[in-house]
Every structure is written in C-alpha cells, then in structure tokens.
C-alpha positions as CSV (number, residue, x, y, z in Angstrom):
1,M,22.4,-3.4,-38.9
2,P,20.6,0.1,-38.9
3,S,19.6,0.7,-34.8
4,H,15.7,0.8,-35.3
5,R,16.0,-2.6,-37.2
6,F,18.0,-4.0,-34.4
7,A,15.3,-2.6,-31.9
8,N,12.7,-4.1,-34.2
9,W,14.4,-7.4,-34.2
10,V,15.0,-7.3,-30.4
11,R,11.7,-6.8,-29.7
12,A,10.5,-9.7,-31.8
13,V,12.7,-12.1,-30.3
14,G,12.0,-10.7,-26.7
15,S,8.0,-11.2,-27.7
16,S,8.9,-15.1,-28.4
17,E,6.9,-17.7,-26.3
18,V,10.1,-19.6,-26.8
19,L,12.6,-17.5,-25.5
20,L,13.0,-19.0,-21.8
21,G,9.5,-20.2,-21.3
22,G,8.2,-16.6,-21.8
23,V,10.0,-15.5,-18.8
24,C,11.9,-12.8,-21.0
25,T,8.9,-12.0,-23.0
26,D,8.9,-8.2,-22.6
27,L,12.5,-7.6,-21.1
28,F,14.0,-6.4,-24.5
29,S,10.8,-4.1,-25.1
30,L,11.4,-2.6,-21.9
31,L,15.1,-1.9,-22.2
32,L,15.5,-0.5,-25.7
33,P,13.2,1.9,-27.6
34,G,11.0,0.6,-30.4
35,E,8.6,2.2,-32.3
36,C,5.2,3.6,-30.5
37,A,2.2,1.1,-31.7
38,G,0.2,4.4,-32.3
39,C,2.4,7.0,-34.0
40,S,5.7,5.1,-34.9
41,S,7.8,7.7,-32.7
42,P,10.4,6.3,-30.4
43,A,8.9,4.6,-27.3
44,V,10.0,2.3,-24.6
45,G,7.4,-0.3,-23.6
46,G,5.5,-0.2,-27.2
47,V,3.3,3.0,-26.8
48,C,4.5,6.5,-26.2
49,D,3.4,8.7,-23.5
50,Q,1.6,11.2,-26.0
51,C,-0.6,8.2,-27.4
52,L,-1.2,7.2,-24.2
53,A,-2.7,10.5,-23.2
54,E,-4.9,10.4,-26.0
55,C,-6.3,7.2,-25.3
56,V,-9.4,8.2,-23.0
57,P,-12.1,6.1,-21.3
58,P,-15.5,6.4,-22.9
59,R,-16.9,10.1,-22.2
60,G,-19.9,10.9,-19.8
61,P,-21.9,8.8,-17.8
62,S,-21.5,5.0,-19.1
63,C,-24.3,2.3,-19.1
64,P,-24.0,0.2,-15.8
65,T,-24.5,-2.8,-18.2
66,C,-22.7,-2.5,-21.5
67,G,-20.3,0.3,-20.5
68,A,-21.1,2.5,-23.3
69,S,-21.4,6.1,-23.1
70,W,-25.1,7.5,-22.9
71,Q,-26.5,9.7,-25.8
72,P,-29.4,11.9,-25.7
73,T,-32.4,10.0,-27.4
74,S,-35.4,11.4,-29.3
75,H,-37.0,12.0,-26.0
76,R,-34.1,14.2,-24.7
77,T,-33.2,11.9,-22.0
78,L,-30.2,9.8,-21.5
79,G,-30.2,6.3,-22.7
80,C,-27.8,3.7,-23.8
81,G,-27.8,3.1,-27.4
82,R,-25.9,-0.1,-27.7
83,C,-28.6,-1.6,-25.5
84,A,-31.4,-0.6,-27.4
85,R,-30.0,-1.5,-30.6
86,F,-28.9,-5.0,-29.2
87,G,-32.8,-6.2,-29.0
88,R,-32.5,-8.0,-25.7
89,P,-31.0,-8.4,-22.4
90,F,-26.9,-9.0,-22.5
91,A,-25.8,-12.4,-21.0
92,F,-23.1,-11.0,-18.8
93,E,-23.8,-8.6,-15.4
94,A,-21.8,-6.0,-16.6
95,A,-18.9,-4.8,-19.3
96,V,-16.2,-2.1,-19.1
97,S,-14.2,-0.8,-21.8
98,F,-10.6,0.6,-20.7
99,W,-10.6,3.2,-23.7
100,E,-13.0,4.8,-26.3
101,Y,-12.2,3.2,-29.2
102,Q,-11.2,6.1,-31.5
103,G,-7.8,7.9,-32.3
104,A,-4.8,6.5,-30.7
105,A,-6.7,3.5,-29.3
106,R,-7.8,2.8,-32.5
107,R,-4.2,2.8,-34.1
108,I,-2.8,0.7,-31.4
109,V,-5.6,-1.7,-32.0
110,H,-5.1,-2.3,-35.5
111,A,-1.2,-2.2,-34.7
112,F,-1.6,-5.2,-32.9
113,K,-4.4,-6.6,-35.0
114,Y,-2.8,-6.2,-38.5
115,H,0.9,-5.1,-38.0
116,A,2.0,-8.0,-35.8
117,R,2.5,-5.7,-32.6
118,R,2.0,-8.4,-30.2
119,D,4.9,-6.9,-27.9
120,V,2.3,-4.1,-26.6
121,L,-0.4,-6.7,-25.7
122,R,0.7,-8.1,-22.1
123,P,1.7,-4.5,-21.0
124,L,-1.8,-3.1,-22.1
125,G,-3.4,-6.1,-20.1
126,V,-1.7,-4.9,-17.0
127,R,-3.2,-1.5,-17.4
128,M,-6.4,-2.4,-17.6
129,A,-6.3,-4.5,-14.7
130,R,-4.8,-1.8,-12.6
131,S,-7.3,0.8,-13.8
132,A,-10.1,2.6,-11.9
133,R,-12.5,1.6,-14.4
134,A,-11.9,-2.3,-14.0
135,A,-12.5,-2.2,-10.5
136,S,-16.1,-2.8,-10.6
137,V,-15.8,-5.9,-12.8
138,V,-12.4,-7.3,-11.0
139,A,-13.6,-7.4,-7.5
140,Q,-16.1,-10.1,-8.1
141,G,-15.1,-12.7,-5.2
142,Q,-12.4,-15.2,-4.5
143,R,-13.3,-17.8,-7.3
144,L,-12.5,-15.2,-10.3
145,L,-11.4,-17.0,-13.1
146,V,-9.9,-14.8,-16.1
147,V,-11.2,-16.4,-19.8
148,P,-10.1,-14.7,-23.1
149,V,-12.7,-14.5,-26.0
150,P,-10.9,-16.8,-28.6
151,A,-10.3,-15.2,-31.9
152,R,-11.4,-16.9,-35.1
153,R,-9.2,-19.6,-36.7
154,K,-8.4,-17.5,-39.6
155,S,-7.2,-14.6,-37.7
156,R,-5.0,-16.8,-35.5
157,R,-3.3,-18.1,-38.2
158,R,-2.8,-14.8,-40.0
159,R,-1.4,-13.0,-37.0
160,G,0.4,-16.0,-35.3
161,Y,-1.3,-15.1,-32.1
162,D,-4.5,-14.5,-30.4
163,Q,-4.5,-11.2,-28.8
164,A,-7.2,-11.7,-26.1
165,V,-5.1,-14.3,-24.9
166,D,-2.2,-12.1,-24.6
167,L,-4.5,-9.2,-23.0
168,A,-6.0,-11.6,-20.6
169,T,-2.4,-12.7,-19.4
170,G,-1.8,-9.2,-18.4
171,V,-5.0,-8.9,-16.6
172,A,-4.6,-12.3,-14.9
173,S,-1.0,-11.3,-13.6
174,V,-2.2,-8.1,-12.0
175,L,-5.3,-9.9,-10.6
176,R,-3.3,-13.2,-9.1
177,A,-6.3,-15.0,-10.8
178,P,-6.1,-18.2,-12.8
179,L,-6.4,-18.0,-16.4
180,E,-8.3,-20.1,-18.2
181,R,-7.4,-20.2,-22.1
182,E,-9.2,-23.3,-22.7
183,A,-12.5,-22.4,-21.3
184,L,-14.1,-21.1,-24.2
185,R,-14.2,-22.5,-28.0
186,R,-15.5,-21.2,-31.4
187,R,-17.8,-23.9,-32.6
188,R,-18.4,-21.9,-35.7
189,Q,-16.2,-19.5,-37.6
190,P,-18.2,-16.3,-38.5
191,A,-17.7,-15.5,-42.3
192,L,-16.9,-12.0,-41.3
193,S,-15.1,-10.1,-38.8
194,Q,-16.3,-7.9,-36.1
195,A,-15.1,-4.6,-38.1
196,E,-17.2,-6.0,-41.3
197,T,-20.7,-6.3,-39.7
198,R,-22.9,-4.5,-37.7
199,G,-26.1,-4.9,-35.3
200,D,-28.7,-7.5,-35.8
201,F,-26.8,-9.4,-38.5
202,R,-23.8,-9.6,-36.0
203,R,-25.8,-10.8,-33.5
204,R,-27.4,-13.5,-35.8
205,Q,-24.1,-14.3,-37.0
206,L,-22.4,-15.3,-33.6
207,R,-25.3,-17.1,-32.2
208,G,-24.2,-20.7,-31.0
209,S,-20.7,-19.8,-32.1
210,F,-19.2,-20.7,-28.5
211,S,-18.9,-24.0,-26.5
212,A,-17.8,-23.8,-22.9
213,R,-16.3,-26.4,-20.9
214,P,-18.6,-27.0,-17.6
215,G,-15.5,-28.5,-15.9
216,R,-13.4,-25.5,-16.1
217,V,-16.2,-22.9,-15.4
218,L,-18.8,-24.3,-13.2
219,G,-19.3,-22.3,-10.1
220,R,-17.0,-19.8,-11.0
221,T,-17.4,-16.0,-11.6
222,V,-15.7,-15.3,-15.0
223,L,-14.0,-12.0,-16.0
224,L,-14.1,-12.3,-19.9
225,V,-11.6,-10.6,-21.8
226,D,-11.3,-9.3,-25.2
227,D,-9.8,-6.4,-27.5
228,V,-12.7,-4.5,-28.9
229,M,-16.6,-4.6,-28.1
230,S,-18.7,-2.7,-30.8
231,T,-22.2,-4.0,-30.8
232,G,-21.5,-6.7,-28.1
233,A,-22.6,-9.5,-29.9
234,T,-19.2,-11.5,-29.5
235,V,-19.1,-11.0,-25.6
236,D,-22.5,-12.0,-25.5
237,A,-22.4,-15.0,-27.2
238,A,-19.5,-16.1,-25.4
239,A,-20.9,-15.2,-21.8
240,R,-24.3,-17.1,-22.8
241,A,-22.0,-20.3,-23.5
242,L,-20.2,-19.7,-20.2
243,G,-23.6,-19.3,-18.7
244,L,-25.1,-22.5,-20.3
245,A,-21.9,-24.1,-19.1
246,G,-22.6,-23.4,-15.3
247,A,-20.6,-20.1,-14.9
248,Q,-22.2,-18.2,-11.7
249,A,-21.8,-14.8,-13.3
250,V,-19.8,-13.2,-16.1
251,F,-18.1,-9.8,-16.2
252,V,-16.7,-8.6,-19.3
253,L,-13.4,-6.3,-19.6
254,V,-12.1,-4.9,-22.9
255,L,-9.6,-2.5,-24.1
256,A,-11.8,-0.4,-26.2
257,G,-15.4,-0.1,-27.0
C-alpha cells in the first residue's frame, strides 16, 4: 500500500469513535504525517505550519458584541456592519471568532465540512480555547457549560459526524468544563444551509428552529461553540432558545467568522 494511502487509512481509523472508546482518537494523526487540510502538503496534526500562519483573526478593532471587524460607515466613523444588518440586538452577550473566514481558514473549514477531514476538529477546538482571543468569553465563572450548535440533520447524515460537537469537545477538554451535547436540539431543519442564504431571510428562516432543555442549562453560563459565523442568525437562534430555557448568559466562540 502506498505510504500516503496508509497514512490516510490510519488517520481514518484513529479518528473513529469506536477505537478504544475514543482514547486513541488523534494518536495516529499525531504520529504519522498526513495531508494538510488547507493545502494537501504533508502535515503532522492535520494542518501545516504555513496554513496555520495564514489563518489570522479578524483584522483591526472588533465589535464587542458580535466580534466582527468594524468598517468605515457612510459617515466616516467606525461601526459594526453585522450588527446593523441583523436589525435587532443579538440574544448572546458576546461572540469571538478565532479566525477570519478567508484563505487557508476557508479551505480548512471546507475540508472538514465537505471532504471528511474530521481529524482536524478536536485539535482546532483545543487551539480555539487556548487562544488569547477566547479569553473574554471563556472566563465567565465556575458554572461554565460548553454547548455545541447542532448541525442540520441532512448535514450530519452526509458527513457522519457533527463538526461543532468535535470542536466543542476540544474546547471543553482545555477549559475542564462540562460538555453538554444534548442541551440544544433543532426543532426545524432549514431548507438551505448557511452558505446558501444571507441576511434577513436567514434570520427568518431560523426563527424558532432550536429548542433547549431547561434541566441541562438552567442557571448556567453557556459557551456556545460553532464552526462558522456569517450573519449571526444561527448562533442568535440557538442563544435565544438557551435563554428561554433559563440559561443565565450565553457567550459564543466560533472557529471562523
């Protein structure tokens, strides 16, 4: 068997939830070089150093609420275009994006969303939680609860996994915080994905699409984890459901936005 095929096979086996109860999930990807999820060059750990260097946080001053870079407005002042376009206050306290969604970051996201690169997700979750950018949303008290945003049922079936769950697993392992996979459920499945919709239509499409379990989140400060934030409609709908179920506060940490 060619070496690159062997490495890919070992990586796939190593990422299986079945193998030793998940204890060896990332062992082989750390020991054997595979392909970089961003450029396909040889890489230990799933992403090469060059692609990691190209993945940068949002540039310039950022909105303290949604985390987007502020842009000049028509009045030549700085303001948050995402918040202005959303049309009403977000249901979460604050959101932070680890990377700007462009270049290598976009390619890495596409790799785990569309090309079965599940092996990179938990290590990326660890990086997110350890980053300086995450400090403002991860130090929110002793009762912090990590909750992934559940993917659409159609997407889970196609991939065979939920990318937000794996990211959140990496985040929770660093924070030593409980991970609650079943706190949120999708009540309605949007017909189109985030990549296929924009703006106010996206917000209307997701209205009431999540439900939360009060027994899991009542009185807790929740760290909501997802892969990508564009309009903010998905995390807003999820945060709104958590608030209605009694969560004390909701903060958001996403890989790219």
